[in-house]
C-alpha positions in Angstrom: 10.1 -99.7 55.2 8.0 -100.3 52.0 4.3 -102.2 52.3 4.7 -105.5 50.5 8.6 -105.7 50.5 10.4 -108.8 50.6 13.9 -107.4 51.9 14.5 -105.9 55.2 16.0 -102.4 55.3 17.9 -100.9 58.3 16.5 -98.1 60.1 19.7 -96.3 60.4 21.2 -94.2 63.0 21.4 -97.2 65.2 17.6 -97.2 65.6 15.5 -100.4 65.8 11.7 -101.1 65.4 9.6 -102.7 68.1 8.7 -105.8 65.9 9.5 -107.2 62.6 7.5 -106.2 59.7 7.5 -102.3 60.2 6.4 -100.7 57.0 7.6 -96.9 57.7 10.6 -95.3 58.9 8.6 -93.6 61.4 8.4 -96.7 63.2 12.2 -96.7 64.0 13.1 -95.6 67.5 15.9 -96.1 70.0 15.9 -99.1 72.3 15.6 -98.7 76.1 18.9 -97.5 77.7 19.4 -95.0 74.7 18.3 -91.7 73.5 17.9 -90.1 70.2 20.2 -87.2 69.1 18.7 -86.0 65.9 21.0 -85.2 62.8 20.0 -81.6 62.7 21.2 -81.1 66.2 24.8 -82.0 66.0 27.8 -82.3 63.7 28.0 -84.8 61.0 28.5 -88.4 62.1 27.5 -87.9 65.8 23.8 -88.3 65.4 21.5 -91.3 66.2 20.7 -93.5 69.0 23.4 -92.8 71.7 24.0 -94.7 75.0 22.1 -93.2 78.1 24.6 -91.2 80.2 25.1 -92.4 84.0 22.4 -90.7 86.1 19.8 -90.4 83.5 17.1 -92.6 82.4 16.4 -93.4 78.6 13.2 -95.3 78.4 13.9 -95.6 74.6 11.9 -93.9 71.7 12.9 -90.5 70.3 12.4 -88.4 73.4 15.2 -87.0 75.5 16.7 -88.6 78.4 15.2 -88.0 81.9 17.2 -87.4 84.9 17.4 -90.2 87.8 16.7 -89.2 91.6 19.7 -87.7 93.1 21.2 -86.5 89.8 20.8 -83.3 87.9 21.5 -82.0 84.4 20.8 -78.6 82.8 17.6 -78.8 80.6 18.4 -79.6 77.2 19.4 -76.5 75.1 18.1 -77.6 71.7 21.4 -78.4 70.1 23.2 -80.1 72.9 23.1 -84.1 72.8 26.2 -84.2 75.3 25.4 -84.1 79.2 27.2 -83.2 82.3 25.2 -85.0 84.9 25.9 -83.7 88.5 25.4 -85.7 91.6 23.2 -84.1 94.4 23.6 -84.5 98.1 20.4 -86.7 98.2 17.4 -87.9 96.2 15.3 -85.6 97.6 17.0 -82.4 96.4 16.9 -83.7 92.7 14.0 -85.8 92.0 13.3 -88.1 89.1 12.0 -86.4 86.1 12.6 -84.0 83.2 16.1 -82.7 82.8 16.7 -79.5 85.0 13.7 -80.3 87.5 14.5 -79.5 91.0 12.8 -80.1 94.5 10.2 -77.7 95.4 11.9 -74.6 96.8 15.2 -75.2 94.8 16.3 -74.1 91.4 19.2 -74.8 89.1 22.8 -75.6 89.8 23.9 -74.6 93.4 
């Protein structure tokens, strides 16, 4: 991550860059299928890019996972990087979207 450098340096925390030749650590991100669990959010040794849990969608980058249709998870609570994904009766009750989103007229865990 240095302009004009001759050696590659790893991003660390299981992150990657989109293309060779990155010049800044800010270009490091998680690959598709992974989400970023920031070091300040968890105990030592459990941060970095983590595999996307079943029922969630992880488009890559540094953002939180999204829920897939037919699944629900509590909204991310600041310090949590572990998820307990629930399966809904059907896709209409739990639409695809941000964690914790419910269909119109519904709310939270039933």
